[in-house]
N, C-alpha and C positions, 0 to 999 in steps of 0.2 A: 362400222355403220356411218353413213354420211349425215352429219347433223343438219346440214342445209336442207336435205331432202326431207328429214323428219319435220323441220319447221314448216316447210311448204305444205305437207299433208296435214299437219295439225292446224294450220291456218284454215284450210278448207273444212276440216272436221269441226271447227268451232262455229262455222256459219251454217253448215248443212248437216242434218242428222238422219240416220237410217231409222227404221222402226225400232230396232233394238236400242239405239241411242235415245230416241224420243221417250220410250218407256222408262229408261234409266233416268233421263233428265227430269221427267215428271214424277219419278219415284213410284211408278206403278208397274204391274206385271204386263207383259205383252198382250195377254188375252184381254186385260182391261182396256188397253189402248185400242184394240180392234172394236171393242164394245162402244167406246166413246166415238170412234170414227163412224160407226154405223148409226148411232143414236143422236149425236149432237151435230146439227147442221152448221153450227158456228165454228166447229173445229177446223183448223186449216186443212185444205185439201191436199197439200203436198204437191210435188212435181214428179212426173214420170220421166225419169232420165233414160231408162231403157224399158223394154216391155215388162220385165219382172223386177224393176228397181224403182222404188219411190223414195224420195228424200223430202225433208221438211226444212224450211229456213228457221233457224233458232229464234230470230226476231219475231217471226209470225207466231210461234208458240208462246213467246213471252207476252205478246200482245193479247193472245187468247186467254192466257192465265190472268192477265190484268182485268179483262172483262168479267171473268168469273169472280174475282175478288170484289168487284163493284156491285155484283148482283146481290 
């Protein structure tokens, strides 16, 4: 296995998260994530990379969590 290739992909995965990653990062189930997406207008919208692929920036999720702590 090429270690440089792993480092490149891990760099991307640290900044961008899939729905599965987002749920894991927030320590919730995926179904709970989708409920939050539907019900909380302040939740980051994510970015449609392809038609069926949506990714979120980790920093935007961190910012969102910070606003929830302040409430």
